[in-house]
ROKOLGU-642448 format. One record per residue: residue number from 1; x, y, z of N, C-alpha, C in turn. Coordinates in steps of 0.001 Angstrom, whole numbers, padded with zeros to 6 digits. Layout:
// residues N
<site n="NUM" n_X="X" n_Y="Y" n_Z="Z" ca_X="X" ca_Y="Y" ca_Z="Z" c_X="X" c_Y="Y" c_Z="Z"/>
...
This chain:
// residues 94
<site n="1" n_X="117631" n_Y="130036" n_Z="148301" ca_X="117769" ca_Y="129464" ca_Z="146979" c_X="119160" c_Y="129794" c_Z="146460"/>
<site n="2" n_X="119804" n_Y="128843" n_Z="145825" ca_X="121147" ca_Y="129041" ca_Z="145288" c_X="121099" c_Y="129984" c_Z="144095"/>
<site n="3" n_X="122164" n_Y="130718" n_Z="143913" ca_X="122243" ca_Y="131655" ca_Z="142795" c_X="122127" c_Y="130910" c_Z="141472"/>
<site n="4" n_X="121369" n_Y="131488" n_Z="140535" ca_X="121238" ca_Y="130894" ca_Z="139219" c_X="120185" c_Y="129808" c_Z="139114"/>
<site n="5" n_X="119526" n_Y="129485" n_Z="140205" ca_X="118506" ca_Y="128431" ca_Z="140163" c_X="117139" c_Y="129069" c_Z="140231"/>
<site n="6" n_X="116232" n_Y="128558" n_Z="139467" ca_X="114858" ca_Y="129043" ca_Z="139468" c_X="114031" c_Y="128214" c_Z="140434"/>
<site n="7" n_X="113008" n_Y="128807" n_Z="141024" ca_X="112146" ca_Y="128015" ca_Z="141897" c_X="111407" c_Y="126960" c_Z="141085"/>
<site n="8" n_X="111192" n_Y="125838" n_Z="141679" ca_X="110480" ca_Y="124752" ca_Z="141013" c_X="108996" c_Y="125081" c_Z="141013"/>
<site n="9" n_X="108387" n_Y="124955" n_Z="139850" ca_X="106945" ca_Y="125180" ca_Z="139730" c_X="106319" c_Y="123980" c_Z="139050"/>
<site n="10" n_X="105088" n_Y="123781" n_Z="139314" ca_X="104362" ca_Y="122694" ca_Z="138667" c_X="103761" c_Y="123233" c_Z="137372"/>
<site n="11" n_X="104332" n_Y="122846" n_Z="136274" ca_X="103858" ca_Y="123274" ca_Z="134962" c_X="103376" c_Y="122028" c_Z="134235"/>
<site n="12" n_X="102134" n_Y="122034" n_Z="133782" ca_X="101666" ca_Y="120855" ca_Z="133060" c_X="102399" c_Y="120708" c_Z="131732"/>
<site n="13" n_X="102829" n_Y="119508" n_Z="131451" ca_X="103507" ca_Y="119235" ca_Z="130193" c_X="102462" c_Y="119026" c_Z="129103"/>
<site n="14" n_X="102777" n_Y="119414" n_Z="127870" ca_X="101829" ca_Y="119168" ca_Z="126790" c_X="101656" c_Y="117671" c_Z="126583"/>
<site n="15" n_X="100449" n_Y="117288" n_Z="126253" ca_X="100191" ca_Y="115873" ca_Z="125979" c_X="100859" c_Y="115485" c_Z="124671"/>
<site n="16" n_X="101341" n_Y="114250" n_Z="124572" ca_X="101916" ca_Y="113816" ca_Z="123303" c_X="100834" c_Y="113766" c_Z="122235"/>
<site n="17" n_X="101258" n_Y="113856" n_Z="120987" ca_X="100304" ca_Y="113767" ca_Z="119885" c_X="099571" c_Y="112433" c_Z="119955"/>
<site n="18" n_X="098299" n_Y="112461" n_Z="119645" ca_X="097508" ca_Y="111233" ca_Z="119663" c_X="096999" c_Y="110932" c_Z="118269"/>
<site n="19" n_X="096913" n_Y="109661" n_Z="117897" ca_X="096437" ca_Y="109315" ca_Z="116570" c_X="095005" c_Y="109788" c_Z="116359"/>
<site n="20" n_X="094774" n_Y="110366" n_Z="115213" ca_X="093433" ca_Y="110773" ca_Z="114808" c_X="093222" c_Y="110200" c_Z="113423"/>
<site n="21" n_X="092195" n_Y="109407" n_Z="113252" ca_X="091963" ca_Y="108833" ca_Z="111938" c_X="092877" c_Y="107668" c_Z="111617"/>
<site n="22" n_X="093593" n_Y="107169" n_Z="112599" ca_X="094398" ca_Y="105978" ca_Z="112406" c_X="095690" c_Y="106222" c_Z="111659"/>
<site n="23" n_X="095943" n_Y="105409" n_Z="110658" ca_X="097217" ca_Y="105388" ca_Z="109951" c_X="096988" c_Y="105434" c_Z="108448"/>
<site n="24" n_X="098026" n_Y="105851" n_Z="107743" ca_X="098013" ca_Y="105883" ca_Z="106283" c_X="099360" c_Y="105397" c_Z="105787"/>
<site n="25" n_X="099454" n_Y="105238" n_Z="104465" ca_X="100727" ca_Y="104916" ca_Z="103830" c_X="101141" c_Y="106138" c_Z="103018"/>
<site n="26" n_X="102285" n_Y="106719" n_Z="103376" ca_X="102787" ca_Y="107868" ca_Z="102632" c_X="103640" c_Y="107364" c_Z="101492"/>
<site n="27" n_X="103342" n_Y="107852" n_Z="100278" ca_X="104056" ca_Y="107373" ca_Z="099094" c_X="104921" c_Y="108441" c_Z="098446"/>
<site n="28" n_X="104738" n_Y="109720" n_Z="098822" ca_X="105558" ca_Y="110784" ca_Z="098241" c_X="105371" c_Y="112068" c_Z="099032"/>
<site n="29" n_X="106283" n_Y="113021" n_Z="098788" ca_X="106170" ca_Y="114366" ca_Z="099344" c_X="106795" c_Y="115320" c_Z="098329"/>
<site n="30" n_X="106142" n_Y="116469" n_Z="098144" ca_X="106579" ca_Y="117436" ca_Z="097140" c_X="106682" c_Y="118822" c_Z="097753"/>
<site n="31" n_X="107515" n_Y="119651" n_Z="097138" ca_X="107643" ca_Y="121045" ca_Z="097564" c_X="106519" c_Y="121921" c_Z="097028"/>
<site n="32" n_X="105833" n_Y="121464" n_Z="095987" ca_X="104752" ca_Y="122237" ca_Z="095379" c_X="103486" c_Y="121381" c_Z="095324"/>
<site n="33" n_X="102312" n_Y="122007" n_Z="095359" ca_X="101076" ca_Y="121226" ca_Z="095393" c_X="100725" c_Y="120539" c_Z="094078"/>
<site n="34" n_X="101094" n_Y="121137" n_Z="092959" ca_X="100672" ca_Y="120581" ca_Z="091666" c_X="101186" c_Y="119158" c_Z="091414"/>
<site n="35" n_X="102471" n_Y="118872" n_Z="091612" ca_X="102915" ca_Y="117485" ca_Z="091421" c_X="102212" c_Y="116512" c_Z="092369"/>
<site n="36" n_X="101922" n_Y="116959" n_Z="093584" ca_X="101216" ca_Y="116093" ca_Z="094535" c_X="099808" c_Y="115791" c_Z="094022"/>
<site n="37" n_X="099117" n_Y="116818" n_Z="093529" ca_X="097762" ca_Y="116606" ca_Z="092992" c_X="097789" c_Y="115706" c_Z="091762"/>
<site n="38" n_X="098820" n_Y="115858" n_Z="090922" ca_X="098932" ca_Y="115005" ca_Z="089739" c_X="099118" c_Y="113547" c_Z="090129"/>
<site n="39" n_X="099965" n_Y="113290" n_Z="091127" ca_X="100166" ca_Y="111917" ca_Z="091578" c_X="098883" c_Y="111357" c_Z="092181"/>
<site n="40" n_X="098178" n_Y="112148" n_Z="092962" ca_X="096912" ca_Y="111695" ca_Z="093545" c_X="095943" c_Y="111299" c_Z="092438"/>
<site n="41" n_X="095858" n_Y="112089" n_Z="091388" ca_X="094955" ca_Y="111766" ca_Z="090275" c_X="095335" c_Y="110438" c_Z="089630"/>
<site n="42" n_X="096641" n_Y="110204" n_Z="089437" ca_X="097073" ca_Y="108929" ca_Z="088847" c_X="096771" c_Y="107755" c_Z="089773"/>
<site n="43" n_X="096990" n_Y="107944" n_Z="091074" ca_X="096705" ca_Y="106865" ca_Z="092027" c_X="095209" c_Y="106578" c_Z="092093"/>
<site n="44" n_X="094391" n_Y="107616" n_Z="092095" ca_X="092944" ca_Y="107412" ca_Z="092115" c_X="092478" c_Y="106686" c_Z="090861"/>
<site n="45" n_X="093091" n_Y="106994" n_Z="089739" ca_X="092739" ca_Y="106314" ca_Z="088493" c_X="093052" c_Y="104822" c_Z="088571"/>
<site n="46" n_X="094005" n_Y="104472" n_Z="089422" ca_X="094349" ca_Y="103057" ca_Z="089636" c_X="093530" c_Y="102432" c_Z="090763"/>
<site n="47" n_X="092588" n_Y="103212" n_Z="091328" ca_X="091688" ca_Y="102664" ca_Z="092340" c_X="092122" c_Y="102850" c_Z="093780"/>
<site n="48" n_X="093130" n_Y="103667" n_Z="094028" ca_X="093614" ca_Y="103874" ca_Z="095390" c_X="092920" c_Y="105066" c_Z="096046"/>
<site n="49" n_X="092728" n_Y="104981" n_Z="097349" ca_X="092144" ca_Y="106064" ca_Z="098142" c_X="093264" c_Y="107038" c_Z="098507"/>
<site n="50" n_X="093665" n_Y="107867" n_Z="097530" ca_X="094810" ca_Y="108760" ca_Z="097700" c_X="094343" c_Y="110179" c_Z="097964"/>
<site n="51" n_X="095220" n_Y="110937" n_Z="098636" ca_X="094921" ca_Y="112338" ca_Z="098933" c_X="096220" c_Y="113084" c_Z="099179"/>
<site n="52" n_X="096136" n_Y="114422" n_Z="099053" ca_X="097245" ca_Y="115284" ca_Z="099458" c_X="096985" c_Y="115661" c_Z="100903"/>
<site n="53" n_X="097956" n_Y="115436" n_Z="101747" ca_X="097837" ca_Y="115761" ca_Z="103168" c_X="098751" c_Y="116939" c_Z="103455"/>
<site n="54" n_X="098170" n_Y="118025" n_Z="103920" ca_X="098934" ca_Y="119219" ca_Z="104231" c_X="098567" c_Y="120369" c_Z="103301"/>
<site n="55" n_X="098657" n_Y="121554" n_Z="103835" ca_X="098337" ca_Y="122743" ca_Z="103054" c_X="099563" c_Y="123625" c_Z="102849"/>
<site n="56" n_X="100698" n_Y="123174" n_Z="103308" ca_X="101958" ca_Y="123871" ca_Z="103127" c_X="103035" c_Y="122830" c_Z="102847"/>
<site n="57" n_X="104141" n_Y="123302" n_Z="102335" ca_X="105243" ca_Y="122406" ca_Z="102017" c_X="105706" c_Y="121660" c_Z="103249"/>
<site n="58" n_X="105941" n_Y="120374" n_Z="103228" ca_X="105810" ca_Y="119480" ca_Z="102094" c_X="104369" c_Y="119015" c_Z="101898"/>
<site n="59" n_X="103990" n_Y="118836" n_Z="100649" ca_X="102669" ca_Y="118328" ca_Z="100308" c_X="102797" c_Y="116809" c_Z="100213"/>
<site n="60" n_X="102244" n_Y="116117" n_Z="101211" ca_X="102425" ca_Y="114669" ca_Z="101333" c_X="101291" c_Y="113924" c_Z="100621"/>
<site n="61" n_X="101664" n_Y="112907" n_Z="099864" ca_X="100675" ca_Y="112067" ca_Z="099194" c_X="100531" c_Y="110805" c_Z="100022"/>
<site n="62" n_X="099302" n_Y="110584" n_Z="100481" ca_X="099034" ca_Y="109432" ca_Z="101348" c_X="097879" c_Y="108621" c_Z="100803"/>
<site n="63" n_X="097922" n_Y="107345" n_Z="101113" ca_X="096892" ca_Y="106409" ca_Z="100669" c_X="096240" c_Y="105790" c_Z="101885"/>
<site n="64" n_X="094902" n_Y="105770" n_Z="101877" ca_X="094117" ca_Y="105064" ca_Z="102881" c_X="094068" c_Y="105728" c_Z="104237"/>
<site n="65" n_X="093116" n_Y="105244" n_Z="105019" ca_X="092963" ca_Y="105607" ca_Z="106434" c_X="092642" c_Y="104294" c_Z="107149"/>
<site n="66" n_X="093616" n_Y="103798" n_Z="107871" ca_X="093511" ca_Y="102475" ca_Z="108484" c_X="093400" c_Y="102605" c_Z="109991"/>
<site n="67" n_X="092627" n_Y="101718" n_Z="110629" ca_X="092382" ca_Y="101836" ca_Z="112069" c_X="093564" c_Y="101422" c_Z="112945"/>
<site n="68" n_X="094523" n_Y="100710" n_Z="112366" ca_X="095660" ca_Y="100247" ca_Z="113169" c_X="096924" c_Y="100273" c_Z="112324"/>
<site n="69" n_X="098052" n_Y="100287" n_Z="113021" ca_X="099343" ca_Y="100232" ca_Z="112319" c_X="099462" c_Y="098917" c_Z="111546"/>
<site n="70" n_X="098958" n_Y="097835" n_Z="112110" ca_X="099036" ca_Y="096538" ca_Z="111438" c_X="098253" c_Y="096553" c_Z="110128"/>
<site n="71" n_X="097070" n_Y="097150" n_Z="110131" ca_X="096270" ca_Y="097228" ca_Z="108903" c_X="096986" c_Y="098077" c_Z="107853"/>
<site n="72" n_X="097605" n_Y="099167" n_Z="108279" ca_X="098346" ca_Y="100016" ca_Z="107349" c_X="099567" c_Y="099277" c_Z="106806"/>
<site n="73" n_X="100228" n_Y="098496" n_Z="107643" ca_X="101392" ca_Y="097732" ca_Z="107194" c_X="100993" c_Y="096683" c_Z="106157"/>
<site n="74" n_X="099837" n_Y="096075" n_Z="106338" ca_X="099325" ca_Y="095118" ca_Z="105354" c_X="099075" c_Y="095823" c_Z="104027"/>
<site n="75" n_X="098481" n_Y="097014" n_Z="104091" ca_X="098240" ca_Y="097794" ca_Z="102879" c_X="099556" c_Y="098203" c_Z="102230"/>
<site n="76" n_X="100549" n_Y="098569" n_Z="103044" ca_X="101854" ca_Y="098952" ca_Z="102520" c_X="102476" c_Y="097805" c_Z="101725"/>
<site n="77" n_X="102398" n_Y="096606" n_Z="102254" ca_X="102960" ca_Y="095441" ca_Z="101555" c_X="102224" c_Y="095208" c_Z="100229"/>
<site n="78" n_X="100900" n_Y="095376" n_Z="100228" ca_X="100130" ca_Y="095213" ca_Z="098992" c_X="100513" c_Y="096285" c_Z="097969"/>
<site n="79" n_X="100705" n_Y="097509" n_Z="098433" ca_X="101125" ca_Y="098582" ca_Z="097525" c_X="102502" c_Y="098293" c_Z="096947"/>
<site n="80" n_X="103411" n_Y="097822" n_Z="097791" ca_X="104758" ca_Y="097503" ca_Z="097310" c_X="104726" c_Y="096412" c_Z="096257"/>
<site n="81" n_X="103849" n_Y="095426" n_Z="096432" ca_X="103753" ca_Y="094365" ca_Z="095425" c_X="103175" c_Y="094899" c_Z="094119"/>
<site n="82" n_X="102495" n_Y="096045" n_Z="094170" ca_X="101971" ca_Y="096702" ca_Z="092969" c_X="102952" c_Y="097741" c_Z="092432"/>
<site n="83" n_X="104161" n_Y="097820" n_Z="093027" ca_X="105182" ca_Y="098733" ca_Z="092545" c_X="105121" c_Y="100136" c_Z="093127"/>
<site n="84" n_X="104402" n_Y="100314" n_Z="094237" ca_X="104291" ca_Y="101626" ca_Z="094876" c_X="105002" c_Y="101567" c_Z="096221"/>
<site n="85" n_X="106117" n_Y="102287" n_Z="096328" ca_X="106862" ca_Y="102325" ca_Z="097579" c_X="106225" c_Y="103318" c_Z="098537"/>
<site n="86" n_X="106267" n_Y="103015" n_Z="099820" ca_X="105724" ca_Y="103917" ca_Z="100820" c_X="106054" c_Y="103427" c_Z="102209"/>
<site n="87" n_X="105615" n_Y="104203" n_Z="103189" ca_X="105822" ca_Y="103804" ca_Z="104575" c_X="104631" c_Y="104247" c_Z="105403"/>
<site n="88" n_X="104428" n_Y="103555" n_Z="106504" ca_X="103276" ca_Y="103800" ca_Z="107369" c_X="103512" c_Y="105054" c_Z="108199"/>
<site n="89" n_X="102490" n_Y="105896" n_Z="108248" ca_X="102517" ca_Y="107099" ca_Z="109078" c_X="101238" c_Y="107151" c_Z="109887"/>
<site n="90" n_X="101341" n_Y="107720" n_Z="111073" ca_X="100163" ca_Y="107935" ca_Z="111892" c_X="099591" c_Y="109309" c_Z="111601"/>
<site n="91" n_X="098285" n_Y="109381" n_Z="111517" ca_X="097631" ca_Y="110687" ca_Z="111367" c_X="097536" c_Y="111258" c_Z="112761"/>
<site n="92" n_X="098278" n_Y="112313" n_Z="113046" ca_X="098326" ca_Y="112854" ca_Z="114404" c_X="097908" c_Y="114307" c_Z="114420"/>
<site n="93" n_X="097507" n_Y="114741" n_Z="115586" ca_X="097221" ca_Y="116159" ca_Z="115804" c_X="098020" c_Y="116605" c_Z="117006"/>
<site n="94" n_X="098364" n_Y="117870" n_Z="117051" ca_X="099151" ca_Y="118343" ca_Z="118193" c_X="098325" c_Y="118345" c_Z="119470"/>
């Protein structure tokens, strides 16, 4: 073996993150939980399925759980027409 080279070993690579629960539309992110909870309350009052996603900074405000990226994109366009900016995110797990 040449100097400085390690022997080749078969190491399994971690699997890429896989979608769990489909997709959502993220509309905001905050450094503190209180503003995120306040926004969720306002969105729910307007009839949106909003939630705070995450238990540490950033506290992400997301709307809906959609089975496909296309369904989430349709929801995103509807939200934008109602004056709510956001973008589609996949709900993933490591």
